[in-house]
TIVOKE-866250 format. One record per atom (N, C-alpha, C, O): chain; atom name; x, y, z. Coordinates in nm, 3 decimals, always signed. Example, Ala and Ser with C-alpha at 12.3 -4.5 7.8 and 13.67 -1.06 7.14 Angstrom:
BEGIN
<r><chain>A</chain><name>N</name><east>+1.319</east><north>-0.569</north><up>+0.780</up></r>
<r><chain>A</chain><name>CA</name><east>+1.230</east><north>-0.450</north><up>+0.780</up></r>
<r><chain>A</chain><name>C</name><east>+1.320</east><north>-0.330</north><up>+0.780</up></r>
<r><chain>A</chain><name>O</name><east>+1.424</east><north>-0.332</north><up>+0.846</up></r>
<r><chain>A</chain><name>N</name><east>+1.285</east><north>-0.225</north><up>+0.708</up></r>
<r><chain>A</chain><name>CA</name><east>+1.367</east><north>-0.106</north><up>+0.714</up></r>
<r><chain>A</chain><name>C</name><east>+1.290</east><north>+0.003</north><up>+0.787</up></r>
<r><chain>A</chain><name>O</name><east>+1.341</east><north>+0.114</north><up>+0.804</up></r>
END
This chain:
BEGIN
<r><chain>A</chain><name>N</name><east>+0.599</east><north>+2.881</north><up>+0.410</up></r>
<r><chain>A</chain><name>CA</name><east>+0.732</east><north>+2.935</north><up>+0.432</up></r>
<r><chain>A</chain><name>C</name><east>+0.813</east><north>+2.912</north><up>+0.304</up></r>
<r><chain>A</chain><name>O</name><east>+0.832</east><north>+2.799</north><up>+0.261</up></r>
<r><chain>A</chain><name>N</name><east>+0.859</east><north>+3.019</north><up>+0.245</up></r>
<r><chain>A</chain><name>CA</name><east>+0.931</east><north>+3.010</north><up>+0.120</up></r>
<r><chain>A</chain><name>C</name><east>+1.080</east><north>+2.989</north><up>+0.140</up></r>
<r><chain>A</chain><name>O</name><east>+1.132</east><north>+2.999</north><up>+0.250</up></r>
<r><chain>A</chain><name>N</name><east>+1.145</east><north>+2.959</north><up>+0.030</up></r>
<r><chain>A</chain><name>CA</name><east>+1.289</east><north>+2.934</north><up>+0.032</up></r>
<r><chain>A</chain><name>C</name><east>+1.363</east><north>+3.059</north><up>+0.077</up></r>
<r><chain>A</chain><name>O</name><east>+1.460</east><north>+3.050</north><up>+0.152</up></r>
<r><chain>A</chain><name>N</name><east>+1.317</east><north>+3.174</north><up>+0.033</up></r>
<r><chain>A</chain><name>CA</name><east>+1.384</east><north>+3.300</north><up>+0.069</up></r>
<r><chain>A</chain><name>C</name><east>+1.380</east><north>+3.323</north><up>+0.218</up></r>
<r><chain>A</chain><name>O</name><east>+1.480</east><north>+3.365</north><up>+0.277</up></r>
<r><chain>A</chain><name>N</name><east>+1.267</east><north>+3.298</north><up>+0.281</up></r>
<r><chain>A</chain><name>CA</name><east>+1.257</east><north>+3.320</north><up>+0.426</up></r>
<r><chain>A</chain><name>C</name><east>+1.343</east><north>+3.219</north><up>+0.503</up></r>
<r><chain>A</chain><name>O</name><east>+1.400</east><north>+3.252</north><up>+0.607</up></r>
<r><chain>A</chain><name>N</name><east>+1.351</east><north>+3.097</north><up>+0.452</up></r>
<r><chain>A</chain><name>CA</name><east>+1.437</east><north>+2.997</north><up>+0.517</up></r>
<r><chain>A</chain><name>C</name><east>+1.583</east><north>+3.041</north><up>+0.507</up></r>
<r><chain>A</chain><name>O</name><east>+1.656</east><north>+3.035</north><up>+0.606</up></r>
<r><chain>A</chain><name>N</name><east>+1.625</east><north>+3.086</north><up>+0.388</up></r>
<r><chain>A</chain><name>CA</name><east>+1.763</east><north>+3.132</north><up>+0.371</up></r>
<r><chain>A</chain><name>C</name><east>+1.792</east><north>+3.254</north><up>+0.457</up></r>
<r><chain>A</chain><name>O</name><east>+1.901</east><north>+3.267</north><up>+0.512</up></r>
<r><chain>A</chain><name>N</name><east>+1.695</east><north>+3.344</north><up>+0.469</up></r>
<r><chain>A</chain><name>CA</name><east>+1.715</east><north>+3.462</north><up>+0.554</up></r>
<r><chain>A</chain><name>C</name><east>+1.731</east><north>+3.421</north><up>+0.700</up></r>
<r><chain>A</chain><name>O</name><east>+1.814</east><north>+3.477</north><up>+0.772</up></r>
<r><chain>A</chain><name>N</name><east>+1.654</east><north>+3.322</north><up>+0.744</up></r>
<r><chain>A</chain><name>CA</name><east>+1.666</east><north>+3.273</north><up>+0.881</up></r>
<r><chain>A</chain><name>C</name><east>+1.802</east><north>+3.211</north><up>+0.907</up></r>
<r><chain>A</chain><name>O</name><east>+1.863</east><north>+3.234</north><up>+1.012</up></r>
<r><chain>A</chain><name>N</name><east>+1.850</east><north>+3.133</north><up>+0.812</up></r>
<r><chain>A</chain><name>CA</name><east>+1.982</east><north>+3.072</north><up>+0.825</up></r>
<r><chain>A</chain><name>C</name><east>+2.090</east><north>+3.179</north><up>+0.829</up></r>
<r><chain>A</chain><name>O</name><east>+2.182</east><north>+3.173</north><up>+0.910</up></r>
<r><chain>A</chain><name>N</name><east>+2.079</east><north>+3.277</north><up>+0.740</up></r>
<r><chain>A</chain><name>CA</name><east>+2.176</east><north>+3.386</north><up>+0.736</up></r>
<r><chain>A</chain><name>C</name><east>+2.179</east><north>+3.463</north><up>+0.867</up></r>
<r><chain>A</chain><name>O</name><east>+2.287</east><north>+3.498</north><up>+0.916</up></r>
<r><chain>A</chain><name>N</name><east>+2.062</east><north>+3.489</north><up>+0.925</up></r>
<r><chain>A</chain><name>CA</name><east>+2.057</east><north>+3.560</north><up>+1.054</up></r>
<r><chain>A</chain><name>C</name><east>+2.125</east><north>+3.480</north><up>+1.165</up></r>
<r><chain>A</chain><name>O</name><east>+2.198</east><north>+3.536</north><up>+1.247</up></r>
<r><chain>A</chain><name>N</name><east>+2.100</east><north>+3.350</north><up>+1.167</up></r>
<r><chain>A</chain><name>CA</name><east>+2.160</east><north>+3.266</north><up>+1.272</up></r>
<r><chain>A</chain><name>C</name><east>+2.311</east><north>+3.251</north><up>+1.256</up></r>
<r><chain>A</chain><name>O</name><east>+2.381</east><north>+3.228</north><up>+1.354</up></r>
<r><chain>A</chain><name>N</name><east>+2.360</east><north>+3.263</north><up>+1.133</up></r>
<r><chain>A</chain><name>CA</name><east>+2.503</east><north>+3.247</north><up>+1.108</up></r>
<r><chain>A</chain><name>C</name><east>+2.581</east><north>+3.377</north><up>+1.123</up></r>
<r><chain>A</chain><name>O</name><east>+2.703</east><north>+3.378</north><up>+1.109</up></r>
<r><chain>A</chain><name>N</name><east>+2.511</east><north>+3.487</north><up>+1.149</up></r>
<r><chain>A</chain><name>CA</name><east>+2.578</east><north>+3.615</north><up>+1.161</up></r>
<r><chain>A</chain><name>C</name><east>+2.688</east><north>+3.606</north><up>+1.267</up></r>
<r><chain>A</chain><name>O</name><east>+2.662</east><north>+3.563</north><up>+1.380</up></r>
<r><chain>A</chain><name>N</name><east>+2.808</east><north>+3.647</north><up>+1.232</up></r>
<r><chain>A</chain><name>CA</name><east>+2.920</east><north>+3.639</north><up>+1.324</up></r>
<r><chain>A</chain><name>C</name><east>+2.996</east><north>+3.507</north><up>+1.314</up></r>
<r><chain>A</chain><name>O</name><east>+3.110</east><north>+3.498</north><up>+1.360</up></r>
<r><chain>A</chain><name>N</name><east>+2.934</east><north>+3.405</north><up>+1.254</up></r>
<r><chain>A</chain><name>CA</name><east>+2.998</east><north>+3.275</north><up>+1.240</up></r>
<r><chain>A</chain><name>C</name><east>+3.045</east><north>+3.248</north><up>+1.098</up></r>
<r><chain>A</chain><name>O</name><east>+3.126</east><north>+3.159</north><up>+1.077</up></r>
<r><chain>A</chain><name>N</name><east>+2.995</east><north>+3.324</north><up>+1.002</up></r>
<r><chain>A</chain><name>CA</name><east>+3.025</east><north>+3.294</north><up>+0.862</up></r>
<r><chain>A</chain><name>C</name><east>+3.174</east><north>+3.301</north><up>+0.831</up></r>
<r><chain>A</chain><name>O</name><east>+3.227</east><north>+3.213</north><up>+0.763</up></r>
<r><chain>A</chain><name>N</name><east>+3.242</east><north>+3.406</north><up>+0.879</up></r>
<r><chain>A</chain><name>CA</name><east>+3.385</east><north>+3.420</north><up>+0.852</up></r>
<r><chain>A</chain><name>C</name><east>+3.463</east><north>+3.307</north><up>+0.917</up></r>
<r><chain>A</chain><name>O</name><east>+3.555</east><north>+3.252</north><up>+0.857</up></r>
<r><chain>A</chain><name>N</name><east>+3.426</east><north>+3.272</north><up>+1.040</up></r>
<r><chain>A</chain><name>CA</name><east>+3.494</east><north>+3.163</north><up>+1.109</up></r>
<r><chain>A</chain><name>C</name><east>+3.470</east><north>+3.032</north><up>+1.036</up></r>
<r><chain>A</chain><name>O</name><east>+3.564</east><north>+2.954</north><up>+1.018</up></r>
<r><chain>A</chain><name>N</name><east>+3.348</east><north>+3.005</north><up>+0.993</up></r>
<r><chain>A</chain><name>CA</name><east>+3.319</east><north>+2.882</north><up>+0.919</up></r>
<r><chain>A</chain><name>C</name><east>+3.397</east><north>+2.876</north><up>+0.788</up></r>
<r><chain>A</chain><name>O</name><east>+3.451</east><north>+2.772</north><up>+0.752</up></r>
<r><chain>A</chain><name>N</name><east>+3.403</east><north>+2.989</north><up>+0.718</up></r>
<r><chain>A</chain><name>CA</name><east>+3.477</east><north>+2.994</north><up>+0.592</up></r>
<r><chain>A</chain><name>C</name><east>+3.624</east><north>+2.965</north><up>+0.615</up></r>
<r><chain>A</chain><name>O</name><east>+3.685</east><north>+2.889</north><up>+0.540</up></r>
<r><chain>A</chain><name>N</name><east>+3.683</east><north>+3.026</north><up>+0.719</up></r>
<r><chain>A</chain><name>CA</name><east>+3.826</east><north>+3.005</north><up>+0.745</up></r>
<r><chain>A</chain><name>C</name><east>+3.853</east><north>+2.860</north><up>+0.785</up></r>
<r><chain>A</chain><name>O</name><east>+3.957</east><north>+2.805</north><up>+0.748</up></r>
<r><chain>A</chain><name>N</name><east>+3.762</east><north>+2.798</north><up>+0.861</up></r>
<r><chain>A</chain><name>CA</name><east>+3.780</east><north>+2.659</north><up>+0.898</up></r>
<r><chain>A</chain><name>C</name><east>+3.768</east><north>+2.566</north><up>+0.778</up></r>
<r><chain>A</chain><name>O</name><east>+3.841</east><north>+2.466</north><up>+0.769</up></r>
<r><chain>A</chain><name>N</name><east>+3.678</east><north>+2.597</north><up>+0.686</up></r>
<r><chain>A</chain><name>CA</name><east>+3.665</east><north>+2.516</north><up>+0.564</up></r>
<r><chain>A</chain><name>C</name><east>+3.793</east><north>+2.527</north><up>+0.480</up></r>
<r><chain>A</chain><name>O</name><east>+3.843</east><north>+2.426</north><up>+0.430</up></r>
<r><chain>A</chain><name>N</name><east>+3.846</east><north>+2.649</north><up>+0.465</up></r>
<r><chain>A</chain><name>CA</name><east>+3.968</east><north>+2.667</north><up>+0.387</up></r>
<r><chain>A</chain><name>C</name><east>+4.085</east><north>+2.595</north><up>+0.454</up></r>
<r><chain>A</chain><name>O</name><east>+4.164</east><north>+2.530</north><up>+0.386</up></r>
<r><chain>A</chain><name>N</name><east>+4.096</east><north>+2.606</north><up>+0.586</up></r>
<r><chain>A</chain><name>CA</name><east>+4.202</east><north>+2.536</north><up>+0.658</up></r>
<r><chain>A</chain><name>C</name><east>+4.186</east><north>+2.384</north><up>+0.644</up></r>
<r><chain>A</chain><name>O</name><east>+4.285</east><north>+2.313</north><up>+0.624</up></r>
<r><chain>A</chain><name>N</name><east>+4.064</east><north>+2.335</north><up>+0.655</up></r>
<r><chain>A</chain><name>CA</name><east>+4.039</east><north>+2.192</north><up>+0.638</up></r>
<r><chain>A</chain><name>C</name><east>+4.076</east><north>+2.143</north><up>+0.499</up></r>
<r><chain>A</chain><name>O</name><east>+4.132</east><north>+2.034</north><up>+0.484</up></r>
<r><chain>A</chain><name>N</name><east>+4.045</east><north>+2.222</north><up>+0.398</up></r>
<r><chain>A</chain><name>CA</name><east>+4.083</east><north>+2.185</north><up>+0.262</up></r>
<r><chain>A</chain><name>C</name><east>+4.235</east><north>+2.183</north><up>+0.247</up></r>
<r><chain>A</chain><name>O</name><east>+4.288</east><north>+2.097</north><up>+0.176</up></r>
<r><chain>A</chain><name>N</name><east>+4.304</east><north>+2.276</north><up>+0.312</up></r>
<r><chain>A</chain><name>CA</name><east>+4.450</east><north>+2.276</north><up>+0.308</up></r>
<r><chain>A</chain><name>C</name><east>+4.508</east><north>+2.151</north><up>+0.373</up></r>
<r><chain>A</chain><name>O</name><east>+4.602</east><north>+2.092</north><up>+0.320</up></r>
<r><chain>A</chain><name>N</name><east>+4.452</east><north>+2.111</north><up>+0.486</up></r>
<r><chain>A</chain><name>CA</name><east>+4.498</east><north>+1.990</north><up>+0.553</up></r>
<r><chain>A</chain><name>C</name><east>+4.468</east><north>+1.868</north><up>+0.465</up></r>
<r><chain>A</chain><name>O</name><east>+4.552</east><north>+1.779</north><up>+0.451</up></r>
<r><chain>A</chain><name>N</name><east>+4.348</east><north>+1.864</north><up>+0.407</up></r>
<r><chain>A</chain><name>CA</name><east>+4.312</east><north>+1.751</north><up>+0.321</up></r>
<r><chain>A</chain><name>C</name><east>+4.405</east><north>+1.741</north><up>+0.201</up></r>
<r><chain>A</chain><name>O</name><east>+4.438</east><north>+1.630</north><up>+0.158</up></r>
<r><chain>A</chain><name>N</name><east>+4.447</east><north>+1.853</north><up>+0.147</up></r>
<r><chain>A</chain><name>CA</name><east>+4.537</east><north>+1.854</north><up>+0.032</up></r>
<r><chain>A</chain><name>C</name><east>+4.678</east><north>+1.810</north><up>+0.072</up></r>
<r><chain>A</chain><name>O</name><east>+4.744</east><north>+1.741</north><up>-0.005</up></r>
<r><chain>A</chain><name>N</name><east>+4.723</east><north>+1.849</north><up>+0.190</up></r>
<r><chain>A</chain><name>CA</name><east>+4.861</east><north>+1.823</north><up>+0.231</up></r>
<r><chain>A</chain><name>C</name><east>+4.880</east><north>+1.686</north><up>+0.296</up></r>
<r><chain>A</chain><name>O</name><east>+4.993</east><north>+1.640</north><up>+0.310</up></r>
<r><chain>A</chain><name>N</name><east>+4.772</east><north>+1.620</north><up>+0.336</up></r>
<r><chain>A</chain><name>CA</name><east>+4.783</east><north>+1.495</north><up>+0.410</up></r>
<r><chain>A</chain><name>C</name><east>+4.804</east><north>+1.376</north><up>+0.316</up></r>
<r><chain>A</chain><name>O</name><east>+4.739</east><north>+1.363</north><up>+0.213</up></r>
<r><chain>A</chain><name>N</name><east>+4.896</east><north>+1.292</north><up>+0.356</up></r>
<r><chain>A</chain><name>CA</name><east>+4.915</east><north>+1.165</north><up>+0.285</up></r>
<r><chain>A</chain><name>C</name><east>+4.822</east><north>+1.065</north><up>+0.352</up></r>
<r><chain>A</chain><name>O</name><east>+4.858</east><north>+1.002</north><up>+0.451</up></r>
<r><chain>A</chain><name>N</name><east>+4.702</east><north>+1.050</north><up>+0.297</up></r>
<r><chain>A</chain><name>CA</name><east>+4.597</east><north>+0.973</north><up>+0.361</up></r>
<r><chain>A</chain><name>C</name><east>+4.634</east><north>+0.826</north><up>+0.378</up></r>
<r><chain>A</chain><name>O</name><east>+4.585</east><north>+0.760</north><up>+0.470</up></r>
<r><chain>A</chain><name>N</name><east>+4.719</east><north>+0.774</north><up>+0.291</up></r>
<r><chain>A</chain><name>CA</name><east>+4.758</east><north>+0.634</north><up>+0.303</up></r>
<r><chain>A</chain><name>C</name><east>+4.844</east><north>+0.609</north><up>+0.426</up></r>
<r><chain>A</chain><name>O</name><east>+4.851</east><north>+0.496</north><up>+0.474</up></r>
<r><chain>A</chain><name>N</name><east>+4.908</east><north>+0.711</north><up>+0.478</up></r>
<r><chain>A</chain><name>CA</name><east>+4.995</east><north>+0.696</north><up>+0.594</up></r>
<r><chain>A</chain><name>C</name><east>+4.936</east><north>+0.757</north><up>+0.721</up></r>
<r><chain>A</chain><name>O</name><east>+5.003</east><north>+0.758</north><up>+0.824</up></r>
<r><chain>A</chain><name>N</name><east>+4.815</east><north>+0.807</north><up>+0.715</up></r>
<r><chain>A</chain><name>CA</name><east>+4.754</east><north>+0.873</north><up>+0.830</up></r>
<r><chain>A</chain><name>C</name><east>+4.737</east><north>+0.778</north><up>+0.949</up></r>
<r><chain>A</chain><name>O</name><east>+4.771</east><north>+0.813</north><up>+1.062</up></r>
<r><chain>A</chain><name>N</name><east>+4.687</east><north>+0.659</north><up>+0.923</up></r>
<r><chain>A</chain><name>CA</name><east>+4.672</east><north>+0.557</north><up>+1.027</up></r>
<r><chain>A</chain><name>C</name><east>+4.784</east><north>+0.455</north><up>+1.003</up></r>
<r><chain>A</chain><name>O</name><east>+4.803</east><north>+0.410</north><up>+0.890</up></r>
<r><chain>A</chain><name>N</name><east>+4.857</east><north>+0.419</north><up>+1.109</up></r>
<r><chain>A</chain><name>CA</name><east>+4.968</east><north>+0.324</north><up>+1.091</up></r>
<r><chain>A</chain><name>C</name><east>+4.921</east><north>+0.196</north><up>+1.022</up></r>
<r><chain>A</chain><name>O</name><east>+4.816</east><north>+0.140</north><up>+1.055</up></r>
<r><chain>A</chain><name>N</name><east>+5.001</east><north>+0.151</north><up>+0.926</up></r>
<r><chain>A</chain><name>CA</name><east>+4.966</east><north>+0.031</north><up>+0.852</up></r>
<r><chain>A</chain><name>C</name><east>+5.005</east><north>-0.093</north><up>+0.932</up></r>
<r><chain>A</chain><name>O</name><east>+5.091</east><north>-0.087</north><up>+1.020</up></r>
<r><chain>A</chain><name>N</name><east>+4.943</east><north>-0.202</north><up>+0.901</up></r>
<r><chain>A</chain><name>CA</name><east>+4.975</east><north>-0.327</north><up>+0.968</up></r>
<r><chain>A</chain><name>C</name><east>+4.849</east><north>-0.394</north><up>+1.019</up></r>
<r><chain>A</chain><name>O</name><east>+4.738</east><north>-0.350</north><up>+0.991</up></r>
<r><chain>A</chain><name>N</name><east>+4.868</east><north>-0.502</north><up>+1.095</up></r>
<r><chain>A</chain><name>CA</name><east>+4.752</east><north>-0.578</north><up>+1.141</up></r>
<r><chain>A</chain><name>C</name><east>+4.665</east><north>-0.501</north><up>+1.242</up></r>
<r><chain>A</chain><name>O</name><east>+4.548</east><north>-0.536</north><up>+1.260</up></r>
<r><chain>A</chain><name>N</name><east>+4.719</east><north>-0.399</north><up>+1.306</up></r>
<r><chain>A</chain><name>CA</name><east>+4.642</east><north>-0.325</north><up>+1.406</up></r>
<r><chain>A</chain><name>C</name><east>+4.567</east><north>-0.205</north><up>+1.350</up></r>
<r><chain>A</chain><name>O</name><east>+4.511</east><north>-0.128</north><up>+1.427</up></r>
<r><chain>A</chain><name>N</name><east>+4.565</east><north>-0.189</north><up>+1.218</up></r>
<r><chain>A</chain><name>CA</name><east>+4.502</east><north>-0.071</north><up>+1.157</up></r>
<r><chain>A</chain><name>C</name><east>+4.355</east><north>-0.060</north><up>+1.196</up></r>
<r><chain>A</chain><name>O</name><east>+4.308</east><north>+0.049</north><up>+1.229</up></r>
<r><chain>A</chain><name>N</name><east>+4.282</east><north>-0.169</north><up>+1.192</up></r>
<r><chain>A</chain><name>CA</name><east>+4.141</east><north>-0.166</north><up>+1.230</up></r>
<r><chain>A</chain><name>C</name><east>+4.122</east><north>-0.128</north><up>+1.376</up></r>
<r><chain>A</chain><name>O</name><east>+4.028</east><north>-0.057</north><up>+1.410</up></r>
<r><chain>A</chain><name>N</name><east>+4.212</east><north>-0.175</north><up>+1.461</up></r>
<r><chain>A</chain><name>CA</name><east>+4.202</east><north>-0.140</north><up>+1.604</up></r>
<r><chain>A</chain><name>C</name><east>+4.228</east><north>+0.008</north><up>+1.629</up></r>
<r><chain>A</chain><name>O</name><east>+4.164</east><north>+0.069</north><up>+1.714</up></r>
<r><chain>A</chain><name>N</name><east>+4.322</east><north>+0.067</north><up>+1.554</up></r>
<r><chain>A</chain><name>CA</name><east>+4.344</east><north>+0.212</north><up>+1.566</up></r>
<r><chain>A</chain><name>C</name><east>+4.216</east><north>+0.289</north><up>+1.536</up></r>
<r><chain>A</chain><name>O</name><east>+4.177</east><north>+0.378</north><up>+1.611</up></r>
<r><chain>A</chain><name>N</name><east>+4.152</east><north>+0.254</north><up>+1.426</up></r>
<r><chain>A</chain><name>CA</name><east>+4.028</east><north>+0.322</north><up>+1.389</up></r>
<r><chain>A</chain><name>C</name><east>+3.918</east><north>+0.296</north><up>+1.491</up></r>
<r><chain>A</chain><name>O</name><east>+3.839</east><north>+0.386</north><up>+1.521</up></r>
<r><chain>A</chain><name>N</name><east>+3.910</east><north>+0.175</north><up>+1.545</up></r>
<r><chain>A</chain><name>CA</name><east>+3.813</east><north>+0.143</north><up>+1.648</up></r>
<r><chain>A</chain><name>C</name><east>+3.834</east><north>+0.232</north><up>+1.771</up></r>
<r><chain>A</chain><name>O</name><east>+3.738</east><north>+0.291</north><up>+1.822</up></r>
<r><chain>A</chain><name>N</name><east>+3.957</east><north>+0.241</north><up>+1.819</up></r>
<r><chain>A</chain><name>CA</name><east>+3.985</east><north>+0.320</north><up>+1.940</up></r>
<r><chain>A</chain><name>C</name><east>+3.963</east><north>+0.470</north><up>+1.917</up></r>
<r><chain>A</chain><name>O</name><east>+3.917</east><north>+0.539</north><up>+2.008</up></r>
<r><chain>A</chain><name>N</name><east>+3.994</east><north>+0.520</north><up>+1.800</up></r>
<r><chain>A</chain><name>CA</name><east>+3.968</east><north>+0.661</north><up>+1.768</up></r>
<r><chain>A</chain><name>C</name><east>+3.818</east><north>+0.687</north><up>+1.772</up></r>
<r><chain>A</chain><name>O</name><east>+3.775</east><north>+0.786</north><up>+1.832</up></r>
<r><chain>A</chain><name>N</name><east>+3.738</east><north>+0.601</north><up>+1.710</up></r>
<r><chain>A</chain><name>CA</name><east>+3.592</east><north>+0.616</north><up>+1.712</up></r>
<r><chain>A</chain><name>C</name><east>+3.536</east><north>+0.605</north><up>+1.852</up></r>
<r><chain>A</chain><name>O</name><east>+3.449</east><north>+0.683</north><up>+1.891</up></r>
<r><chain>A</chain><name>N</name><east>+3.584</east><north>+0.508</north><up>+1.929</up></r>
<r><chain>A</chain><name>CA</name><east>+3.537</east><north>+0.491</north><up>+2.066</up></r>
<r><chain>A</chain><name>C</name><east>+3.574</east><north>+0.612</north><up>+2.153</up></r>
<r><chain>A</chain><name>O</name><east>+3.493</east><north>+0.656</north><up>+2.235</up></r>
<r><chain>A</chain><name>N</name><east>+3.693</east><north>+0.664</north><up>+2.135</up></r>
<r><chain>A</chain><name>CA</name><east>+3.735</east><north>+0.783</north><up>+2.210</up></r>
<r><chain>A</chain><name>C</name><east>+3.651</east><north>+0.904</north><up>+2.178</up></r>
<r><chain>A</chain><name>O</name><east>+3.616</east><north>+0.982</north><up>+2.266</up></r>
<r><chain>A</chain><name>N</name><east>+3.619</east><north>+0.921</north><up>+2.051</up></r>
<r><chain>A</chain><name>CA</name><east>+3.535</east><north>+1.033</north><up>+2.009</up></r>
<r><chain>A</chain><name>C</name><east>+3.395</east><north>+1.021</north><up>+2.071</up></r>
<r><chain>A</chain><name>O</name><east>+3.341</east><north>+1.120</north><up>+2.120</up></r>
<r><chain>A</chain><name>N</name><east>+3.338</east><north>+0.901</north><up>+2.069</up></r>
<r><chain>A</chain><name>CA</name><east>+3.206</east><north>+0.880</north><up>+2.130</up></r>
<r><chain>A</chain><name>C</name><east>+3.212</east><north>+0.905</north><up>+2.280</up></r>
<r><chain>A</chain><name>O</name><east>+3.120</east><north>+0.965</north><up>+2.336</up></r>
<r><chain>A</chain><name>N</name><east>+3.318</east><north>+0.861</north><up>+2.345</up></r>
<r><chain>A</chain><name>CA</name><east>+3.333</east><north>+0.883</north><up>+2.490</up></r>
<r><chain>A</chain><name>C</name><east>+3.341</east><north>+1.032</north><up>+2.523</up></r>
<r><chain>A</chain><name>O</name><east>+3.280</east><north>+1.077</north><up>+2.620</up></r>
<r><chain>A</chain><name>N</name><east>+3.415</east><north>+1.109</north><up>+2.443</up></r>
<r><chain>A</chain><name>CA</name><east>+3.422</east><north>+1.254</north><up>+2.465</up></r>
<r><chain>A</chain><name>C</name><east>+3.284</east><north>+1.318</north><up>+2.454</up></r>
<r><chain>A</chain><name>O</name><east>+3.253</east><north>+1.410</north><up>+2.529</up></r>
<r><chain>A</chain><name>N</name><east>+3.201</east><north>+1.272</north><up>+2.360</up></r>
<r><chain>A</chain><name>CA</name><east>+3.066</east><north>+1.328</north><up>+2.345</up></r>
<r><chain>A</chain><name>C</name><east>+2.982</east><north>+1.296</north><up>+2.468</up></r>
<r><chain>A</chain><name>O</name><east>+2.901</east><north>+1.379</north><up>+2.512</up></r>
<r><chain>A</chain><name>N</name><east>+3.000</east><north>+1.178</north><up>+2.524</up></r>
<r><chain>A</chain><name>CA</name><east>+2.922</east><north>+1.138</north><up>+2.641</up></r>
<r><chain>A</chain><name>C</name><east>+2.961</east><north>+1.219</north><up>+2.765</up></r>
<r><chain>A</chain><name>O</name><east>+2.873</east><north>+1.257</north><up>+2.843</up></r>
<r><chain>A</chain><name>N</name><east>+3.090</east><north>+1.246</north><up>+2.785</up></r>
<r><chain>A</chain><name>CA</name><east>+3.133</east><north>+1.313</north><up>+2.908</up></r>
<r><chain>A</chain><name>C</name><east>+3.118</east><north>+1.464</north><up>+2.903</up></r>
<r><chain>A</chain><name>O</name><east>+3.126</east><north>+1.529</north><up>+3.008</up></r>
<r><chain>A</chain><name>N</name><east>+3.097</east><north>+1.521</north><up>+2.786</up></r>
<r><chain>A</chain><name>CA</name><east>+3.076</east><north>+1.666</north><up>+2.782</up></r>
<r><chain>A</chain><name>C</name><east>+2.933</east><north>+1.696</north><up>+2.824</up></r>
<r><chain>A</chain><name>O</name><east>+2.842</east><north>+1.616</north><up>+2.801</up></r>
<r><chain>A</chain><name>N</name><east>+2.914</east><north>+1.811</north><up>+2.887</up></r>
<r><chain>A</chain><name>CA</name><east>+2.784</east><north>+1.841</north><up>+2.944</up></r>
<r><chain>A</chain><name>C</name><east>+2.699</east><north>+1.931</north><up>+2.857</up></r>
<r><chain>A</chain><name>O</name><east>+2.577</east><north>+1.937</north><up>+2.875</up></r>
<r><chain>A</chain><name>N</name><east>+2.758</east><north>+2.001</north><up>+2.762</up></r>
<r><chain>A</chain><name>CA</name><east>+2.681</east><north>+2.094</north><up>+2.679</up></r>
<r><chain>A</chain><name>C</name><east>+2.605</east><north>+2.024</north><up>+2.569</up></r>
<r><chain>A</chain><name>O</name><east>+2.649</east><north>+1.920</north><up>+2.519</up></r>
<r><chain>A</chain><name>N</name><east>+2.491</east><north>+2.079</north><up>+2.532</up></r>
<r><chain>A</chain><name>CA</name><east>+2.416</east><north>+2.022</north><up>+2.420</up></r>
<r><chain>A</chain><name>C</name><east>+2.491</east><north>+2.043</north><up>+2.288</up></r>
<r><chain>A</chain><name>O</name><east>+2.563</east><north>+2.142</north><up>+2.273</up></r>
<r><chain>A</chain><name>N</name><east>+2.474</east><north>+1.955</north><up>+2.196</up></r>
<r><chain>A</chain><name>CA</name><east>+2.542</east><north>+1.963</north><up>+2.067</up></r>
<r><chain>A</chain><name>C</name><east>+2.491</east><north>+2.084</north><up>+1.991</up></r>
<r><chain>A</chain><name>O</name><east>+2.371</east><north>+2.098</north><up>+1.969</up></r>
<r><chain>A</chain><name>N</name><east>+2.582</east><north>+2.171</north><up>+1.948</up></r>
<r><chain>A</chain><name>CA</name><east>+2.547</east><north>+2.284</north><up>+1.863</up></r>
<r><chain>A</chain><name>C</name><east>+2.482</east><north>+2.402</north><up>+1.932</up></r>
<r><chain>A</chain><name>O</name><east>+2.444</east><north>+2.497</north><up>+1.865</up></r>
<r><chain>A</chain><name>N</name><east>+2.469</east><north>+2.399</north><up>+2.063</up></r>
<r><chain>A</chain><name>CA</name><east>+2.407</east><north>+2.511</north><up>+2.134</up></r>
<r><chain>A</chain><name>C</name><east>+2.485</east><north>+2.544</north><up>+2.260</up></r>
<r><chain>A</chain><name>O</name><east>+2.554</east><north>+2.459</north><up>+2.316</up></r>
<r><chain>A</chain><name>N</name><east>+2.472</east><north>+2.670</north><up>+2.302</up></r>
<r><chain>A</chain><name>CA</name><east>+2.534</east><north>+2.710</north><up>+2.428</up></r>
<r><chain>A</chain><name>C</name><east>+2.449</east><north>+2.655</north><up>+2.541</up></r>
<r><chain>A</chain><name>O</name><east>+2.327</east><north>+2.641</north><up>+2.529</up></r>
<r><chain>A</chain><name>N</name><east>+2.516</east><north>+2.625</north><up>+2.651</up></r>
<r><chain>A</chain><name>CA</name><east>+2.444</east><north>+2.576</north><up>+2.767</up></r>
<r><chain>A</chain><name>C</name><east>+2.363</east><north>+2.690</north><up>+2.828</up></r>
<r><chain>A</chain><name>O</name><east>+2.415</east><north>+2.801</north><up>+2.842</up></r>
<r><chain>A</chain><name>N</name><east>+2.238</east><north>+2.667</north><up>+2.863</up></r>
<r><chain>A</chain><name>CA</name><east>+2.157</east><north>+2.773</north><up>+2.921</up></r>
<r><chain>A</chain><name>C</name><east>+2.203</east><north>+2.800</north><up>+3.062</up></r>
<r><chain>A</chain><name>O</name><east>+2.229</east><north>+2.708</north><up>+3.140</up></r>
<r><chain>A</chain><name>N</name><east>+2.213</east><north>+2.930</north><up>+3.094</up></r>
<r><chain>A</chain><name>CA</name><east>+2.266</east><north>+2.970</north><up>+3.226</up></r>
<r><chain>A</chain><name>C</name><east>+2.157</east><north>+2.986</north><up>+3.328</up></r>
<r><chain>A</chain><name>O</name><east>+2.185</east><north>+3.019</north><up>+3.443</up></r>
END
């Protein structure tokens, strides 16, 4: 399997998603540029706990969702 065939397969699977992915990347870069990263998480002794709870909440959301990651649920 050559590189060209792999790239063609990826391109076929991304059909219809490429524009959306591009727009999300551009929007994400805009947010990254505009964000004051030093003030994103409240400063102080509880800073580590904020990050802990955000990570735990994200993991909990992944556990309670029923769909497989990156794929539509089969009907």
